[in-house]
MOPAC internal coordinates of N, CA, C and O (Angstrom, degrees):
PM7 1SCF
backbone

  N    0.0000 0     0.00 0     0.00 0    0    0    0
  C    1.4314 1     0.00 0     0.00 0    1    0    0
  C    1.5013 1   108.74 1     0.00 0    2    1    0
  O    1.2310 1   119.51 1   -46.11 1    3    2    1
  N    1.3575 1   118.53 1   133.89 1    3    2    1
  C    1.4727 1   121.62 1   179.23 1    5    3    2
  C    1.5119 1   112.81 1   -65.38 1    6    5    3
  O    1.2310 1   121.88 1   -32.58 1    7    6    5
  N    1.3421 1   114.02 1   147.42 1    7    6    5
  C    1.4203 1   117.63 1  -179.08 1    9    7    6
  C    1.6126 1   109.36 1   -79.73 1   10    9    7
  O    1.2310 1   121.53 1   -43.76 1   11   10    9
  N    1.3285 1   114.68 1   136.24 1   11   10    9
  C    1.4544 1   117.97 1  -174.07 1   13   11   10
  C    1.5881 1   107.37 1   -78.86 1   14   13   11
  O    1.2310 1   122.46 1   -41.27 1   15   14   13
  N    1.3452 1   112.90 1   138.73 1   15   14   13
  C    1.5064 1   117.99 1  -178.65 1   17   15   14
  C    1.5130 1   107.08 1   -93.01 1   18   17   15
  O    1.2310 1   121.65 1   -33.42 1   19   18   17
  N    1.3432 1   114.45 1   146.58 1   19   18   17
  C    1.4422 1   121.84 1   170.43 1   21   19   18
  C    1.4429 1   113.60 1  -121.64 1   22   21   19
  O    1.2310 1   119.62 1   -21.85 1   23   22   21
  N    1.3505 1   118.33 1   158.15 1   23   22   21
  C    1.4332 1   120.85 1   176.23 1   25   23   22
  C    1.5174 1   106.73 1  -121.12 1   26   25   23
  O    1.2310 1   119.69 1   -63.66 1   27   26   25
  N    1.3052 1   118.19 1   116.34 1   27   26   25
  C    1.4754 1   122.05 1  -179.30 1   29   27   26
  C    1.5317 1   103.56 1  -104.27 1   30   29   27
  O    1.2310 1   122.73 1   -55.24 1   31   30   29
  N    1.3947 1   112.38 1   124.76 1   31   30   29
  C    1.4555 1   119.91 1  -178.54 1   33   31   30
  C    1.5612 1   109.22 1  -115.34 1   34   33   31
  O    1.2310 1   120.92 1   -37.69 1   35   34   33
  N    1.3648 1   115.84 1   142.31 1   35   34   33
  C    1.4503 1   119.42 1   167.81 1   37   35   34
  C    1.4704 1   110.47 1   -73.65 1   38   37   35
  O    1.2310 1   120.14 1   -11.10 1   39   38   37
  N    1.2876 1   117.33 1   168.90 1   39   38   37
  C    1.4634 1   119.02 1   176.59 1   41   39   38
  C    1.5252 1   113.29 1   -59.86 1   42   41   39
  O    1.2310 1   121.47 1   139.93 1   43   42   41
  N    1.2985 1   114.80 1   -40.07 1   43   42   41
  C    1.4780 1   121.17 1   178.49 1   45   43   42
  C    1.5588 1   109.33 1   -61.57 1   46   45   43
  O    1.2310 1   120.96 1   134.80 1   47   46   45
  N    1.3698 1   115.78 1   -45.20 1   47   46   45
  C    1.4549 1   116.21 1  -175.69 1   49   47   46
  C    1.5356 1   107.11 1   -71.58 1   50   49   47
  O    1.2310 1   117.78 1   146.72 1   51   50   49
  N    1.2615 1   121.83 1   -33.28 1   51   50   49
  C    1.4673 1   121.39 1   179.42 1   53   51   50
  C    1.5099 1   109.15 1   -67.41 1   54   53   51
  O    1.2310 1   118.35 1   139.54 1   55   54   53
  N    1.3329 1   120.75 1   -40.46 1   55   54   53
  C    1.4267 1   125.03 1   178.98 1   57   55   54
  C    1.5444 1   108.61 1   -65.86 1   58   57   55
  O    1.2310 1   118.98 1   138.24 1   59   58   57
  N    1.2996 1   119.55 1   -41.76 1   59   58   57
  C    1.4316 1   123.47 1  -179.86 1   61   59   58
  C    1.5165 1   110.64 1   -62.68 1   62   61   59
  O    1.2310 1   120.53 1   133.28 1   63   62   61
  N    1.3908 1   116.60 1   -46.72 1   63   62   61
  C    1.4778 1   120.99 1   177.02 1   65   63   62
  C    1.4983 1   113.60 1   -60.30 1   66   65   63
  O    1.2310 1   120.49 1   139.70 1   67   66   65
  N    1.3777 1   116.67 1   -40.30 1   67   66   65
  C    1.4257 1   121.12 1  -178.64 1   69   67   66
  C    1.5636 1   108.58 1   -66.58 1   70   69   67
  O    1.2310 1   120.32 1   138.20 1   71   70   69
  N    1.2971 1   117.00 1   -41.80 1   71   70   69
  C    1.4713 1   121.28 1   176.19 1   73   71   70
  C    1.5458 1   109.80 1   -59.08 1   74   73   71
  O    1.2310 1   119.56 1   135.87 1   75   74   73
  N    1.3299 1   118.45 1   -44.13 1   75   74   73
  C    1.4309 1   121.92 1   179.37 1   77   75   74
  C    1.5027 1   111.82 1   -64.55 1   78   77   75
  O    1.2310 1   120.76 1   136.87 1   79   78   77
  N    1.3353 1   116.16 1   -43.13 1   79   78   77
  C    1.4238 1   122.37 1  -176.30 1   81   79   78
  C    1.6048 1   107.82 1   -66.33 1   82   81   79
  O    1.2310 1   120.06 1   142.06 1   83   82   81
  N    1.2499 1   117.50 1   -37.94 1   83   82   81
  C    1.4742 1   118.98 1  -177.15 1   85   83   82
  C    1.5390 1   117.42 1   -90.62 1   86   85   83
  O    1.2310 1   121.10 1   162.72 1   87   86   85
  N    1.3456 1   115.50 1   -17.28 1   87   86   85
  C    1.5182 1   112.50 1  -172.95 1   89   87   86
  C    1.5335 1   114.95 1  -141.53 1   90   89   87
  O    1.2310 1   119.72 1  -177.39 1   91   90   89
  N    1.3043 1   118.14 1     2.61 1   91   90   89
  C    1.5492 1   117.41 1   179.84 1   93   91   90
  C    1.5055 1   106.33 1   -68.60 1   94   93   91
  O    1.2310 1   122.81 1   -30.15 1   95   94   93
  N    1.4014 1   112.22 1   149.85 1   95   94   93
  C    1.4948 1   120.22 1   179.93 1   97   95   94
  C    1.5114 1   110.11 1   -73.97 1   98   97   95
  O    1.2310 1   117.73 1   157.01 1   99   98   97
  N    1.2947 1   121.93 1   -22.99 1   99   98   97
  C    1.4635 1   120.31 1  -173.41 1  101   99   98
  C    1.5392 1   109.28 1  -101.00 1  102  101   99
  O    1.2310 1   121.09 1   -53.47 1  103  102  101
  N    1.2588 1   115.53 1   126.53 1  103  102  101
  C    1.4506 1   119.46 1  -178.80 1  105  103  102
  C    1.5215 1   114.74 1   -59.42 1  106  105  103
  O    1.2310 1   120.35 1   141.57 1  107  106  105
  N    1.3648 1   116.93 1   -38.43 1  107  106  105
  C    1.4603 1   116.53 1  -179.26 1  109  107  106
  C    1.5191 1   113.41 1   -66.27 1  110  109  107
  O    1.2310 1   121.43 1   151.68 1  111  110  109
  N    1.3478 1   114.87 1   -28.32 1  111  110  109
  C    1.4827 1   117.21 1   177.82 1  113  111  110
  C    1.5889 1   109.66 1   -70.65 1  114  113  111
  O    1.2310 1   121.28 1   141.99 1  115  114  113
  N    1.3631 1   115.16 1   -38.01 1  115  114  113
  C    1.4837 1   118.22 1   175.67 1  117  115  114
  C    1.5202 1   110.91 1   -62.03 1  118  117  115
  O    1.2310 1   120.23 1   139.13 1  119  118  117
  N    1.3358 1   117.17 1   -40.87 1  119  118  117
  C    1.4378 1   118.90 1  -178.68 1  121  119  118
  C    1.5755 1   109.90 1   -66.34 1  122  121  119
  O    1.2310 1   120.98 1   135.22 1  123  122  121
  N    1.3090 1   115.73 1   -44.78 1  123  122  121
  C    1.4549 1   118.78 1  -174.92 1  125  123  122
  C    1.6001 1   108.60 1   -63.86 1  126  125  123
  O    1.2310 1   121.47 1   136.49 1  127  126  125
  N    1.3654 1   114.80 1   -43.51 1  127  126  125
  C    1.4780 1   117.46 1   177.28 1  129  127  126
  C    1.5007 1   113.41 1   -62.45 1  130  129  127
  O    1.2310 1   120.00 1   143.09 1  131  130  129
  N    1.3150 1   117.60 1   -36.91 1  131  130  129
  C    1.4813 1   122.22 1   179.50 1  133  131  130
  C    1.6467 1   108.17 1   -65.05 1  134  133  131
  O    1.2310 1   123.06 1   137.82 1  135  134  133
  N    1.3151 1   111.73 1   -42.18 1  135  134  133
  C    1.4520 1   114.86 1  -178.21 1  137  135  134
  C    1.5387 1   109.33 1   -66.19 1  138  137  135
  O    1.2310 1   119.54 1   138.91 1  139  138  137
  N    1.2801 1   118.48 1   -41.09 1  139  138  137
  C    1.4871 1   121.77 1  -179.61 1  141  139  138
  C    1.5218 1   113.32 1   -65.59 1  142  141  139
  O    1.2310 1   122.72 1   141.19 1  143  142  141
  N    1.3129 1   112.39 1   -38.81 1  143  142  141
  C    1.4493 1   117.53 1   177.56 1  145  143  142
  C    1.5387 1   111.76 1   -67.50 1  146  145  143
  O    1.2310 1   119.36 1   143.85 1  147  146  145
  N    1.3069 1   118.83 1   -36.15 1  147  146  145
  C    1.5087 1   121.49 1   177.57 1  149  147  146
  C    1.5567 1   107.59 1   -67.08 1  150  149  147
  O    1.2310 1   120.01 1   141.43 1  151  150  149
  N    1.2966 1   117.58 1   -38.57 1  151  150  149
  C    1.4928 1   120.52 1   179.56 1  153  151  150
  C    1.5387 1   108.42 1   -62.60 1  154  153  151
  O    1.2310 1   121.60 1   131.24 1  155  154  153
  N    1.2485 1   114.53 1   -48.76 1  155  154  153
  C    1.5025 1   122.21 1  -178.66 1  157  155  154
  C    1.5605 1   111.17 1   -62.74 1  158  157  155
  O    1.2310 1   121.83 1   152.01 1  159  158  157
  N    1.3588 1   114.10 1   -27.99 1  159  158  157
  C    1.4384 1   120.53 1  -179.50 1  161  159  158
  C    1.5436 1   113.54 1   -82.62 1  162  161  159
  O    1.2310 1   120.45 1   176.42 1  163  162  161
  N    1.3315 1   116.75 1    -3.58 1  163  162  161
  C    1.4692 1   121.45 1   176.03 1  165  163  162
  C    1.5181 1   116.09 1   119.04 1  166  165  163
  O    1.2310 1   118.60 1   168.88 1  167  166  165
  N    1.2652 1   120.28 1   -11.12 1  167  166  165
  C    1.5336 1   119.40 1   178.55 1  169  167  166
  C    1.4911 1   108.55 1   -74.96 1  170  169  167
  O    1.2310 1   120.26 1   -30.78 1  171  170  169
  N    1.2908 1   117.10 1   149.22 1  171  170  169
  C    1.5286 1   120.12 1   178.08 1  173  171  170
  C    1.5171 1   106.29 1   -79.04 1  174  173  171
  O    1.2310 1   120.18 1   -29.95 1  175  174  173
  N    1.3293 1   117.25 1   150.05 1  175  174  173
  C    1.3968 1   122.51 1   179.77 1  177  175  174
  C    1.5669 1   110.95 1   -57.37 1  178  177  175
  O    1.2310 1   120.34 1   145.74 1  179  178  177
  N    1.3289 1   116.95 1   -34.26 1  179  178  177
  C    1.4428 1   122.24 1  -179.60 1  181  179  178
  C    1.5396 1   108.76 1   -65.32 1  182  181  179
  O    1.2310 1   120.30 1   136.30 1  183  182  181
  N    1.3735 1   117.04 1   -43.70 1  183  182  181
  C    1.4507 1   119.13 1  -176.66 1  185  183  182
  C    1.5462 1   108.60 1   -69.06 1  186  185  183
  O    1.2310 1   119.81 1   144.16 1  187  186  185
  N    1.3478 1   117.97 1   -35.84 1  187  186  185
  C    1.4851 1   119.37 1   178.83 1  189  187  186
  C    1.5303 1   108.16 1   -64.12 1  190  189  187
  O    1.2310 1   119.06 1   139.25 1  191  190  189
  N    1.3254 1   119.39 1   -40.75 1  191  190  189
  C    1.3849 1   123.29 1  -176.78 1  193  191  190
  C    1.5281 1   111.49 1   -63.82 1  194  193  191
  O    1.2310 1   119.71 1   139.09 1  195  194  193
  N    1.3507 1   118.17 1   -40.91 1  195  194  193
  C    1.4286 1   122.59 1  -174.70 1  197  195  194
  C    1.4899 1   113.34 1   -84.66 1  198  197  195
  O    1.2310 1   118.65 1   141.98 1  199  198  197
  N    1.3682 1   120.18 1   -38.02 1  199  198  197
  C    1.4034 1   120.02 1  -177.56 1  201  199  198
  C    1.5303 1   119.06 1  -144.91 1  202  201  199
  O    1.2310 1   121.97 1  -165.17 1  203  202  201
  N    1.3134 1   113.83 1    14.83 1  203  202  201
  C    1.4604 1   119.56 1  -176.29 1  205  203  202
  C    1.4925 1   113.44 1   -97.05 1  206  205  203
  O    1.2310 1   120.17 1   168.62 1  207  206  205
  N    1.3267 1   117.27 1   -11.38 1  207  206  205
  C    1.5239 1   123.35 1   178.62 1  209  207  206
  C    1.5257 1   111.48 1  -117.38 1  210  209  207
  O    1.2310 1   123.61 1    -9.55 1  211  210  209
  N    1.3528 1   110.69 1   170.45 1  211  210  209
  C    1.4615 1   113.29 1   179.48 1  213  211  210
  C    1.5815 1   112.49 1   -62.63 1  214  213  211
  O    1.2310 1   121.65 1   143.91 1  215  214  213
  N    1.3625 1   114.45 1   -36.09 1  215  214  213
  C    1.4560 1   121.01 1   177.80 1  217  215  214
  C    1.5022 1   109.34 1  -119.43 1  218  217  215
  O    1.2310 1   120.22 1   -47.74 1  219  218  217
  N    1.3042 1   117.18 1   132.26 1  219  218  217
  C    1.4473 1   121.64 1   176.23 1  221  219  218
  C    1.4909 1   111.03 1   -55.97 1  222  221  219
  O    1.2310 1   118.86 1   -40.15 1  223  222  221
  N    1.2852 1   119.77 1   139.85 1  223  222  221
  C    1.4499 1   125.68 1   174.30 1  225  223  222
  C    1.4840 1   112.82 1  -125.75 1  226  225  223
  O    1.2310 1   120.98 1   -21.67 1  227  226  225
  N    1.3252 1   115.72 1   158.33 1  227  226  225
  C    1.4518 1   117.88 1   175.95 1  229  227  226
  C    1.5341 1   109.49 1   -69.50 1  230  229  227
  O    1.2310 1   119.31 1   -41.60 1  231  230  229
  N    1.3355 1   118.92 1   138.40 1  231  230  229
  C    1.4325 1   121.31 1   177.20 1  233  231  230
  C    1.5476 1   114.11 1   -49.78 1  234  233  231
  O    1.2310 1   120.60 1   144.34 1  235  234  233
  N    1.3187 1   116.46 1   -35.66 1  235  234  233
  C    1.5136 1   120.83 1  -175.83 1  237  235  234
  C    1.4994 1   105.48 1   -66.65 1  238  237  235
  O    1.2310 1   118.11 1   148.51 1  239  238  237
  N    1.2973 1   121.20 1   -31.49 1  239  238  237
  C    1.4408 1   124.50 1  -178.33 1  241  239  238
  C    1.5606 1   107.04 1   -66.88 1  242  241  239
  O    1.2310 1   118.64 1   135.05 1  243  242  241
  N    1.2637 1   120.20 1   -44.95 1  243  242  241
  C    1.4455 1   123.99 1   177.86 1  245  243  242
  C    1.5104 1   109.79 1   -61.48 1  246  245  243
  O    1.2310 1   120.98 1   134.04 1  247  246  245
  N    1.3371 1   115.73 1   -45.96 1  247  246  245
  C    1.5157 1   117.48 1  -179.58 1  249  247  246
  C    1.4196 1   111.44 1   -63.34 1  250  249  247
  O    1.2310 1   118.93 1   142.69 1  251  250  249
  N    1.3433 1   119.65 1   -37.31 1  251  250  249
  C    1.4726 1   122.48 1   177.18 1  253  251  250
  C    1.5340 1   110.38 1   -60.74 1  254  253  251
  O    1.2310 1   120.47 1   137.93 1  255  254  253
  N    1.3930 1   116.70 1   -42.07 1  255  254  253
  C    1.4268 1   117.89 1  -179.54 1  257  255  254
  C    1.5176 1   109.98 1   -64.98 1  258  257  255
  O    1.2310 1   118.93 1   141.03 1  259  258  257
  N    1.3524 1   119.64 1   -38.97 1  259  258  257
  C    1.4050 1   121.59 1   177.75 1  261  259  258
  C    1.5693 1   109.67 1   -61.91 1  262  261  259
  O    1.2310 1   121.78 1   131.37 1  263  262  261
  N    1.3557 1   114.20 1   -48.63 1  263  262  261
  C    1.4921 1   115.63 1  -178.99 1  265  263  262
  C    1.5012 1   114.02 1   -56.36 1  266  265  263
  O    1.2310 1   122.45 1   134.22 1  267  266  265
  N    1.3043 1   112.91 1   -45.78 1  267  266  265
  C    1.5154 1   118.14 1   177.86 1  269  267  266
  C    1.5091 1   114.27 1   -62.67 1  270  269  267
  O    1.2310 1   120.78 1   140.93 1  271  270  269
  N    1.4151 1   116.12 1   -39.07 1  271  270  269
  C    1.3926 1   120.52 1   178.15 1  273  271  270
  C    1.6057 1   112.74 1   -64.89 1  274  273  271
  O    1.2310 1   124.30 1   134.81 1  275  274  273
  N    1.3092 1   109.35 1   -45.19 1  275  274  273
  C    1.4920 1   114.94 1   178.27 1  277  275  274
  C    1.4893 1   113.57 1   -61.78 1  278  277  275
  O    1.2310 1   120.29 1   146.68 1  279  278  277
  N    1.3147 1   117.04 1   -33.32 1  279  278  277
  C    1.5062 1   122.78 1  -176.57 1  281  279  278
  C    1.5135 1   111.09 1   -81.26 1  282  281  279
  O    1.2310 1   120.29 1   133.89 1  283  282  281
  N    1.3556 1   117.05 1   -46.11 1  283  282  281
  C    1.4271 1   122.88 1  -172.70 1  285  283  282
  C    1.4513 1   121.19 1  -121.92 1  286  285  283
  O    1.2310 1   118.92 1   179.07 1  287  286  285
  N    1.2884 1   119.67 1    -0.93 1  287  286  285
  C    1.4478 1   124.63 1  -177.44 1  289  287  286
  C    1.4746 1   111.08 1    73.29 1  290  289  287
  O    1.2310 1   120.72 1    24.67 1  291  290  289
  N    1.3584 1   116.23 1  -155.33 1  291  290  289
  C    1.4493 1   122.95 1  -178.26 1  293  291  290
  C    1.5369 1   112.45 1   -52.34 1  294  293  291
  O    1.2310 1   121.34 1   141.47 1  295  294  293
  N    1.3465 1   115.05 1   -38.53 1  295  294  293
  C    1.4674 1   119.65 1  -174.48 1  297  295  294
  C    1.5542 1   107.84 1   -63.68 1  298  297  295
  O    1.2310 1   119.11 1   152.72 1  299  298  297
  N    1.3412 1   119.29 1   -27.28 1  299  298  297
  C    1.4455 1   120.90 1   178.19 1  301  299  298
  C    1.5209 1   116.23 1   -72.53 1  302  301  299
  O    1.2310 1   122.42 1   171.91 1  303  302  301
  N    1.3584 1   112.97 1    -8.09 1  303  302  301
  C    1.5595 1   116.36 1  -178.46 1  305  303  302
  C    1.5165 1   105.89 1   -94.83 1  306  305  303
  O    1.2310 1   117.79 1   163.06 1  307  306  305
  N    1.3358 1   121.82 1   -16.94 1  307  306  305
  C    1.4249 1   120.92 1   179.26 1  309  307  306
  C    1.4930 1   112.73 1   -67.46 1  310  309  307
  O    1.2310 1   120.48 1   -32.75 1  311  310  309
  N    1.3565 1   116.68 1   147.25 1  311  310  309
  C    1.4809 1   118.20 1   173.25 1  313  311  310
  C    1.5237 1   105.41 1   -74.03 1  314  313  311
  O    1.2310 1   122.83 1   -41.66 1  315  314  313
  N    1.3296 1   112.18 1   138.34 1  315  314  313
  C    1.4550 1   119.73 1  -174.51 1  317  315  314
  C    1.5482 1   108.60 1   -77.12 1  318  317  315
  O    1.2310 1   120.73 1   -31.71 1  319  318  317
  N    1.2553 1   116.21 1   148.29 1  319  318  317
  C    1.4584 1   121.81 1   177.78 1  321  319  318
  C    1.5740 1   107.28 1   -62.78 1  322  321  319
  O    1.2310 1   121.69 1   -39.25 1  323  322  321
  N    1.3387 1   114.36 1   140.75 1  323  322  321
  C    1.4603 1   119.55 1   176.26 1  325  323  322
  C    1.4927 1   111.35 1    92.34 1  326  325  323
  O    1.2310 1   117.84 1   175.93 1  327  326  325
  N    1.3629 1   121.73 1    -4.07 1  327  326  325
  C    1.3702 1   126.55 1   178.79 1  329  327  326
  C    1.5401 1   110.30 1   -77.88 1  330  329  327
  O    1.2310 1   118.70 1   -24.70 1  331  330  329
  N    1.2681 1   120.09 1   155.30 1  331  330  329
  C    1.4354 1   124.63 1   174.47 1  333  331  330
  C    1.5061 1   114.81 1    93.71 1  334  333  331
  O    1.2310 1   122.07 1     4.38 1  335  334  333
  N    1.2793 1   113.65 1  -175.62 1  335  334  333
  C    1.5137 1   120.11 1  -173.58 1  337  335  334
  C    1.5660 1   106.28 1   -71.72 1  338  337  335
  O    1.2310 1   122.54 1   -42.11 1  339  338  337
  N    1.3103 1   112.73 1   137.89 1  339  338  337
  C    1.4973 1   122.50 1   177.24 1  341  339  338
  C    1.5234 1   107.12 1   -90.87 1  342  341  339
  O    1.2310 1   120.86 1   -29.33 1  343  342  341
  N    1.3780 1   115.95 1   150.67 1  343  342  341
  C    1.4530 1   121.64 1   177.65 1  345  343  342
  C    1.5602 1   108.23 1   -59.86 1  346  345  343
  O    1.2310 1   121.49 1   -38.12 1  347  346  345
  N    1.3534 1   114.75 1   141.88 1  347  346  345
  C    1.4386 1   120.32 1   176.00 1  349  347  346
  C    1.5170 1   114.59 1   -68.79 1  350  349  347
  O    1.2310 1   122.24 1   152.28 1  351  350  349
  N    1.3490 1   113.32 1   -27.72 1  351  350  349
  C    1.4952 1   118.91 1   178.06 1  353  351  350
  C    1.4667 1   107.49 1  -139.17 1  354  353  351
  O    1.2310 1   119.11 1   -55.55 1  355  354  353
  N    1.3382 1   119.30 1   124.45 1  355  354  353
  C    1.4229 1   121.89 1   172.10 1  357  355  354
  C    1.4764 1   108.84 1  -125.32 1  358  357  355
  O    1.2310 1   119.51 1   -46.97 1  359  358  357
  N    1.2810 1   118.55 1   133.03 1  359  358  357
  C    1.4800 1   121.58 1  -175.51 1  361  359  358
  C    1.5521 1   110.21 1   -72.20 1  362  361  359
  O    1.2310 1   120.10 1   180.00 1  363  362  361

């Protein structure tokens, strides 16, 4: 049986994530912060992936958010520059 992962947050980290969840201009950042707060509150990452968010996600997605948050903090949750579809024609 796989070992369950936990996310332990300091008071400052929890306050920062709540602020991102409630006030960030980008919806994907609000979603990621909400997921991390639920995990820190005791839900398993798998449960958050399946029924803890507005849209179900793959558990691996939630685990990658956790890994990036633990490594880089809030900056790790931002979508990196250059990601996504490139224009088919650029002058």
